[in-house]
VEXDOFI-672043 format. One line per field, with one value per atom (N, C-alpha, C, O): residue number from 1; residue in three letters; x, y, z. Coordinates in steps of 0.2 Angstrom, whole numbers, plus 5000, padded with zeros to 4 digits. Layout:
N
n	NUM  ...;
res	ALA  ...;
X	X  ...;
Y	Y  ...;
Z	Z  ...;
This chain:
140
n	1  1  1  1  2  2  2  2  3  3  3  3  4  4  4  4  5  5  5  5  6  6  6  6  7  7  7  7  8  8  8  8  9  9  9  9  10  10  10  10  11  11  11  11  12  12  12  12  13  13  13  13  14  14  14  14  15  15  15  15  16  16  16  16  17  17  17  17  18  18  18  18  19  19  19  19  20  20  20  20  21  21  21  21  22  22  22  22  23  23  23  23  24  24  24  24  25  25  25  25  26  26  26  26  27  27  27  27  28  28  28  28  29  29  29  29  30  30  30  30  31  31  31  31  32  32  32  32  33  33  33  33  34  34  34  34  35  35  35  35  36  36  36  36  37  37  37  37  38  38  38  38  39  39  39  39  40  40  40  40  41  41  41  41  42  42  42  42  43  43  43  43  44  44  44  44  45  45  45  45  46  46  46  46  47  47  47  47  48  48  48  48  49  49  49  49  50  50  50  50  51  51  51  51  52  52  52  52  53  53  53  53  54  54  54  54  55  55  55  55  56  56  56  56  57  57  57  57  58  58  58  58  59  59  59  59  60  60  60  60  61  61  61  61  62  62  62  62  63  63  63  63  64  64  64  64  65  65  65  65  66  66  66  66  67  67  67  67  68  68  68  68  69  69  69  69  70  70  70  70  71  71  71  71  72  72  72  72  73  73  73  73  74  74  74  74  75  75  75  75  76  76  76  76  77  77  77  77  78  78  78  78  79  79  79  79  80  80  80  80  81  81  81  81  82  82  82  82  83  83  83  83  84  84  84  84  85  85  85  85  86  86  86  86  87  87  87  87  88  88  88  88  89  89  89  89  90  90  90  90  91  91  91  91  92  92  92  92  93  93  93  93  94  94  94  94  95  95  95  95  96  96  96  96  97  97  97  97  98  98  98  98  99  99  99  99  100  100  100  100  101  101  101  101  102  102  102  102  103  103  103  103  104  104  104  104  105  105  105  105  106  106  106  106  107  107  107  107  108  108  108  108  109  109  109  109  110  110  110  110  111  111  111  111  112  112  112  112  113  113  113  113  114  114  114  114  115  115  115  115  116  116  116  116  117  117  117  117  118  118  118  118  119  119  119  119  120  120  120  120  121  121  121  121  122  122  122  122  123  123  123  123  124  124  124  124  125  125  125  125  126  126  126  126  127  127  127  127  128  128  128  128  129  129  129  129  130  130  130  130  131  131  131  131  132  132  132  132  133  133  133  133  134  134  134  134  135  135  135  135  136  136  136  136  137  137  137  137  138  138  138  138  139  139  139  139  140  140  140  140;
res	UNK  UNK  UNK  UNK  UNK  UNK  UNK  UNK  UNK  UNK  UNK  UNK  UNK  UNK  UNK  UNK  UNK  UNK  UNK  UNK  UNK  UNK  UNK  UNK  UNK  UNK  UNK  UNK  UNK  UNK  UNK  UNK  UNK  UNK  UNK  UNK  UNK  UNK  UNK  UNK  UNK  UNK  UNK  UNK  UNK  UNK  UNK  UNK  UNK  UNK  UNK  UNK  UNK  UNK  UNK  UNK  UNK  UNK  UNK  UNK  UNK  UNK  UNK  UNK  UNK  UNK  UNK  UNK  UNK  UNK  UNK  UNK  UNK  UNK  UNK  UNK  UNK  UNK  UNK  UNK  UNK  UNK  UNK  UNK  UNK  UNK  UNK  UNK  UNK  UNK  UNK  UNK  UNK  UNK  UNK  UNK  UNK  UNK  UNK  UNK  UNK  UNK  UNK  UNK  UNK  UNK  UNK  UNK  UNK  UNK  UNK  UNK  UNK  UNK  UNK  UNK  UNK  UNK  UNK  UNK  UNK  UNK  UNK  UNK  UNK  UNK  UNK  UNK  UNK  UNK  UNK  UNK  UNK  UNK  UNK  UNK  UNK  UNK  UNK  UNK  UNK  UNK  UNK  UNK  UNK  UNK  UNK  UNK  UNK  UNK  UNK  UNK  UNK  UNK  UNK  UNK  UNK  UNK  UNK  UNK  UNK  UNK  UNK  UNK  UNK  UNK  UNK  UNK  UNK  UNK  UNK  UNK  UNK  UNK  UNK  UNK  UNK  UNK  UNK  UNK  UNK  UNK  UNK  UNK  UNK  UNK  UNK  UNK  UNK  UNK  UNK  UNK  UNK  UNK  UNK  UNK  UNK  UNK  UNK  UNK  UNK  UNK  UNK  UNK  UNK  UNK  UNK  UNK  UNK  UNK  UNK  UNK  UNK  UNK  UNK  UNK  UNK  UNK  UNK  UNK  UNK  UNK  UNK  UNK  UNK  UNK  UNK  UNK  UNK  UNK  UNK  UNK  UNK  UNK  UNK  UNK  UNK  UNK  UNK  UNK  UNK  UNK  UNK  UNK  UNK  UNK  UNK  UNK  UNK  UNK  UNK  UNK  UNK  UNK  UNK  UNK  UNK  UNK  UNK  UNK  UNK  UNK  UNK  UNK  UNK  UNK  UNK  UNK  UNK  UNK  UNK  UNK  UNK  UNK  UNK  UNK  UNK  UNK  UNK  UNK  UNK  UNK  UNK  UNK  UNK  UNK  UNK  UNK  UNK  UNK  UNK  UNK  UNK  UNK  UNK  UNK  UNK  UNK  UNK  UNK  UNK  UNK  UNK  UNK  UNK  UNK  UNK  UNK  UNK  UNK  UNK  UNK  UNK  UNK  UNK  UNK  UNK  UNK  UNK  UNK  UNK  UNK  UNK  UNK  UNK  UNK  UNK  UNK  UNK  UNK  UNK  UNK  UNK  UNK  UNK  UNK  UNK  UNK  UNK  UNK  UNK  UNK  UNK  UNK  UNK  UNK  UNK  UNK  UNK  UNK  UNK  UNK  UNK  UNK  UNK  UNK  UNK  UNK  UNK  UNK  UNK  UNK  UNK  UNK  UNK  UNK  UNK  UNK  UNK  UNK  UNK  UNK  UNK  UNK  UNK  UNK  UNK  UNK  UNK  UNK  UNK  UNK  UNK  UNK  UNK  UNK  UNK  UNK  UNK  UNK  UNK  UNK  UNK  UNK  UNK  UNK  UNK  UNK  UNK  UNK  UNK  UNK  UNK  UNK  UNK  UNK  UNK  UNK  UNK  UNK  UNK  UNK  UNK  UNK  UNK  UNK  UNK  UNK  UNK  UNK  UNK  UNK  UNK  UNK  UNK  UNK  UNK  UNK  UNK  UNK  UNK  UNK  UNK  UNK  UNK  UNK  UNK  UNK  UNK  UNK  UNK  UNK  UNK  UNK  UNK  UNK  UNK  UNK  UNK  UNK  UNK  UNK  UNK  UNK  UNK  UNK  UNK  UNK  UNK  UNK  UNK  UNK  UNK  UNK  UNK  UNK  UNK  UNK  UNK  UNK  UNK  UNK  UNK  UNK  UNK  UNK  UNK  UNK  UNK  UNK  UNK  UNK  UNK  UNK  UNK  UNK  UNK  UNK  UNK  UNK  UNK  UNK  UNK  UNK  UNK  UNK  UNK  UNK  UNK  UNK  UNK  UNK  UNK  UNK  UNK  UNK  UNK  UNK  UNK  UNK  UNK  UNK  UNK  UNK  UNK  UNK  UNK  UNK  UNK  UNK  UNK  UNK  UNK  UNK  UNK  UNK  UNK  UNK  UNK  UNK  UNK  UNK  UNK  UNK  UNK  UNK  UNK  UNK  UNK  UNK  UNK  UNK  UNK  UNK  UNK  UNK  UNK  UNK  UNK  UNK  UNK  UNK  UNK  UNK  UNK  UNK  UNK  UNK  UNK  UNK;
X	4965  4962  4964  4969  4959  4959  4960  4957  4965  4966  4965  4965  4964  4963  4969  4969  4975  4981  4985  4984  4989  4993  5000  5003  5002  5009  5014  5013  5020  5025  5031  5032  5035  5041  5046  5048  5049  5054  5060  5061  5065  5072  5074  5072  5079  5082  5085  5086  5088  5092  5087  5089  5082  5077  5074  5073  5073  5070  5075  5074  5082  5087  5088  5089  5088  5088  5083  5084  5076  5071  5072  5070  5074  5076  5081  5081  5086  5091  5088  5089  5083  5080  5076  5075  5072  5068  5073  5071  5078  5083  5085  5086  5087  5090  5084  5085  5078  5072  5071  5069  5072  5070  5076  5074  5082  5087  5085  5086  5083  5081  5075  5075  5070  5065  5067  5064  5072  5074  5077  5078  5080  5083  5078  5080  5072  5067  5067  5065  5070  5071  5066  5067  5059  5054  5053  5051  5055  5055  5059  5058  5065  5070  5068  5069  5065  5062  5057  5057  5053  5047  5050  5048  5055  5059  5062  5061  5065  5068  5062  5063  5057  5051  5048  5047  5048  5045  5050  5048  5057  5062  5061  5062  5060  5059  5053  5054  5048  5042  5043  5040  5048  5050  5053  5053  5057  5060  5055  5055  5051  5046  5040  5038  5035  5029  5024  5019  5026  5022  5024  5021  5029  5032  5027  5026  5024  5019  5023  5020  5029  5033  5034  5034  5036  5037  5031  5031  5025  5019  5017  5015  5019  5017  5021  5018  5028  5032  5030  5031  5028  5026  5020  5019  5015  5009  5011  5009  5016  5018  5021  5019  5026  5030  5025  5026  5021  5016  5011  5010  5009  5005  5009  5006  5015  5019  5020  5020  5020  5021  5014  5014  5009  5002  4999  4995  5002  4999  4994  4995  4988  4984  4980  4979  4979  4976  4980  4978  4987  4991  4992  4993  4993  4994  4988  4990  4982  4977  4977  4976  4979  4980  4985  4985  4991  4997  4995  4996  4991  4989  4984  4984  4980  4975  4979  4978  4985  4989  4993  4994  4994  4997  4993  4995  4986  4981  4981  4981  4981  4981  4987  4987  4993  4999  5000  5003  4998  4998  4994  4996  4988  4984  4987  4987  4990  4994  5000  5001  5003  5009  5007  5010  5001  4999  4997  4998  4993  4991  4997  4997  5003  5009  5012  5014  5012  5015  5011  5014  5004  5000  5002  5001  5003  5005  5011  5012  5016  5022  5021  5023  5017  5015  5011  5013  5007  5003  5007  5006  5012  5017  5021  5022  5023  5027  5023  5025  5016  5012  5011  5010  5010  5009  5015  5015  5021  5027  5028  5030  5027  5027  5022  5023  5016  5010  5012  5011  5016  5018  5023  5023  5028  5033  5031  5033  5026  5023  5017  5014  5015  5009  5003  4999  5002  4996  4992  4994  4985  4981  4979  4979  4979  4977  4970  4968  4966  4960  4960  4963  4957  4956  4951  4945  4953  4948  4944  4938  4947  4944  4938  4933  4940  4935  4929  4923  4931  4926  4921  4915  4924  4920  4915  4909  4918  4915  4909  4903  4910  4905  4899  4893  4901  4896  4892  4886  4895  4892  4887  4881  4889  4884  4878  4873  4878  4872  4872  4867  4878  4879  4877  4882  4871  4869  4873  4873  4876  4880  4887  4890  4889  4895  4895  4891  4899  4900  4907  4912  4908  4914  4919  4925  4916  4920  4918  4912  4922  4921  4914  4910  4913  4908  4903  4903  4899  4896  4890  4888  4888  4882  4885  4881  4891  4894  4899  4902  4901  4906  4903  4901  4904  4901  4906  4904  4912  4917  4917  4918  4916  4915  4909  4908  4903  4897  4896  4900  4892  4892  4886  4886  4883  4877  4878  4874;
Y	5009  5011  5019  5021  5022  5029  5030  5027  5035  5037  5044  5048  5046  5053  5057  5063  5054  5058  5056  5051  5061  5059  5056  5058  5052  5049  5054  5057  5054  5058  5053  5048  5055  5051  5052  5057  5046  5046  5044  5039  5048  5046  5039  5038  5036  5030  5032  5028  5038  5040  5041  5039  5044  5045  5039  5038  5034  5027  5024  5021  5024  5021  5024  5021  5031  5034  5032  5031  5032  5029  5022  5021  5018  5011  5011  5007  5015  5015  5018  5015  5023  5025  5019  5018  5016  5010  5005  5002  5003  4998  5001  4997  5007  5010  5010  5008  5011  5011  5004  5003  4999  4992  4990  4986  4992  4991  4994  4991  5000  5003  5000  4998  4997  4994  4987  4985  4984  4977  4979  4974  4985  4987  4990  4992  4989  4992  5000  5003  5003  5010  5013  5016  5013  5014  5021  5023  5026  5033  5034  5038  5032  5033  5029  5031  5023  5019  5023  5024  5026  5031  5036  5038  5040  5045  5043  5047  5037  5035  5033  5035  5030  5029  5035  5036  5041  5047  5050  5053  5049  5052  5048  5051  5041  5037  5040  5041  5042  5045  5052  5054  5055  5062  5061  5065  5055  5053  5050  5051  5045  5041  5041  5037  5046  5046  5041  5040  5036  5030  5024  5019  5024  5018  5014  5017  5009  5005  5002  5002  5000  4997  5002  5001  5009  5014  5015  5015  5015  5017  5011  5011  5004  4999  4999  4998  5000  5000  5006  5006  5012  5017  5015  5016  5011  5008  5003  5004  4999  4994  4998  4996  5002  5005  5010  5011  5013  5018  5014  5016  5008  5003  5001  5001  4999  4997  5003  5001  5009  5015  5017  5022  5013  5015  5021  5024  5023  5028  5025  5025  5023  5019  5023  5021  5029  5034  5034  5034  5036  5037  5030  5029  5025  5018  5016  5014  5018  5016  5020  5017  5026  5030  5028  5027  5026  5023  5016  5015  5012  5006  5007  5003  5012  5014  5016  5014  5020  5022  5016  5016  5011  5005  5002  5001  5002  4999  5003  5001  5010  5014  5014  5013  5013  5013  5006  5006  5001  4994  4994  4992  4997  4998  5002  5000  5007  5012  5008  5009  5005  5001  4996  4995  4992  4987  4991  4988  4997  5000  5003  5003  5005  5007  5001  5002  4995  4989  4987  4985  4988  4987  4991  4989  4998  5002  4999  4999  4997  4995  4988  4987  4984  4977  4979  4976  4983  4985  4988  4986  4992  4994  4989  4989  4984  4978  4974  4972  4973  4969  4973  4970  4979  4983  4983  4982  4983  4982  4976  4975  4970  4964  4963  4960  4965  4965  4968  4966  4974  4978  4974  4973  4971  4967  4961  4959  4958  4951  4953  4948  4959  4961  4957  4954  4957  4954  4960  4964  4960  4965  4964  4959  4970  4970  4973  4977  4970  4973  4978  4977  4983  4988  4986  4988  4982  4978  4983  4983  4989  4994  4997  4998  4999  5002  4997  4999  4990  4985  4985  4984  4985  4984  4990  4990  4996  5002  5003  5005  5000  5000  4995  4997  4989  4984  4987  4986  4990  4993  4998  4999  5002  5007  5004  5008  4998  4995  4994  4994  4995  4994  4987  4983  4985  4979  4976  4969  4980  4977  4974  4971  4976  4974  4968  4967  4963  4957  4958  4960  4955  4956  4950  4951  4944  4939  4936  4938  4932  4931  4927  4928  4921  4917  4917  4913  4923  4924  4919  4918  4916  4911  4904  4901  4902  4896  4896  4891  4902  4903  4904  4909  4898  4898  4900  4902  4901  4904  4911  4914  4914  4922  4924  4927  4923  4926  4933  4937  4936  4943  4946  4952  4942  4945  4942  4944;
Z	4963  4970  4971  4969  4974  4975  4982  4986  4984  4991  4992  4987  4998  5000  5000  5002  4998  4998  4991  4989  4989  4983  4986  4991  4981  4983  4980  4975  4983  4981  4980  4983  4975  4973  4979  4981  4981  4987  4984  4980  4985  4983  4987  4992  4983  4987  4993  4998  4993  4998  5004  5010  5003  5009  5011  5018  5007  5009  5013  5018  5011  5015  5022  5027  5022  5028  5033  5039  5030  5034  5037  5043  5033  5035  5040  5045  5040  5045  5052  5057  5051  5057  5060  5066  5056  5058  5062  5067  5059  5062  5069  5073  5069  5075  5080  5086  5078  5083  5085  5091  5081  5083  5088  5093  5087  5092  5099  5104  5099  5105  5108  5114  5104  5107  5110  5115  5107  5110  5116  5121  5117  5124  5129  5134  5127  5131  5132  5137  5127  5127  5123  5117  5125  5120  5118  5113  5123  5120  5115  5110  5115  5110  5104  5098  5104  5099  5095  5089  5099  5096  5092  5087  5095  5092  5085  5080  5085  5079  5073  5067  5075  5071  5068  5062  5072  5070  5065  5060  5066  5061  5055  5049  5055  5049  5045  5039  5048  5045  5042  5037  5045  5042  5035  5030  5034  5027  5023  5017  5026  5022  5025  5029  5024  5027  5025  5028  5021  5019  5022  5020  5027  5029  5034  5040  5032  5036  5042  5047  5041  5046  5052  5057  5050  5055  5059  5065  5056  5059  5064  5069  5061  5065  5072  5077  5071  5077  5082  5088  5079  5083  5087  5093  5084  5087  5093  5098  5091  5096  5102  5108  5101  5106  5110  5116  5107  5110  5115  5120  5112  5116  5123  5128  5122  5127  5132  5138  5130  5134  5137  5140  5136  5138  5135  5138  5129  5125  5120  5114  5123  5119  5113  5108  5115  5110  5104  5098  5104  5099  5095  5089  5100  5097  5092  5086  5094  5089  5083  5077  5083  5077  5073  5067  5076  5072  5068  5063  5072  5069  5063  5058  5064  5058  5052  5046  5053  5048  5045  5039  5049  5046  5040  5035  5042  5037  5031  5025  5032  5026  5022  5015  5025  5021  5018  5013  5021  5018  5011  5006  5012  5006  5000  4994  5003  4998  4995  4989  4999  4996  4991  4986  4993  4988  4981  4976  4982  4976  4972  4966  4975  4972  4968  4963  4971  4968  4962  4957  4963  4957  4951  4945  4952  4947  4943  4937  4947  4944  4940  4935  4943  4940  4933  4928  4934  4928  4922  4916  4924  4919  4916  4910  4920  4917  4913  4907  4915  4910  4904  4898  4904  4898  4893  4887  4896  4892  4889  4883  4893  4890  4884  4879  4886  4881  4874  4869  4875  4869  4865  4859  4869  4866  4862  4857  4865  4863  4858  4855  4858  4854  4856  4852  4862  4865  4868  4872  4866  4868  4876  4878  4879  4886  4887  4883  4892  4893  4899  4904  4898  4904  4908  4907  4913  4917  4922  4923  4924  4928  4924  4926  4918  4913  4912  4912  4911  4910  4916  4915  4922  4927  4928  4930  4927  4928  4923  4925  4917  4912  4914  4913  4917  4919  4924  4925  4929  4935  4933  4936  4928  4925  4922  4921  4921  4918  4910  4907  4907  4900  4898  4898  4896  4894  4888  4888  4884  4878  4880  4876  4886  4889  4893  4898  4892  4896  4900  4897  4906  4909  4906  4906  4904  4902  4896  4894  4892  4885  4884  4880  4888  4888  4894  4898  4894  4900  4902  4907  4896  4897  4900  4904  4899  4902  4907  4909  4909  4913  4920  4922  4924  4931  4936  4942  4934  4939  4939  4945  4934  4933  4931  4925  4935  4932  4932  4935  4927  4926  4931  4931  4934  4938  4945  4950;
């Protein structure tokens, strides 16, 4: 999946600090101290700008504070960061699959390349092994 921004490596220390800020912000939110909760969520984003959870609670607390314009922007960022997190996890998963395939000597298919070739109209390429009899995975 391609995103309009580049990911950066975050240290475990920064992620832990962001998580502490989120926890603190949630405590403020439970105490109905929404301005303090918003401040903590923003501090969390200074440490981890990819935190869907921080953006989500910024949206919640902004909405409660009647700042609907910012709440909408924060909720949009939640969607972006959730997709980004999913793509990041996919990279980790793909790395594990490659490692296991190498250990077990099992070939992997570059499915992204296969779909790109198929979309380009390369008639010699099929997406699946038995395209004439596979009714679950049709090629057209």
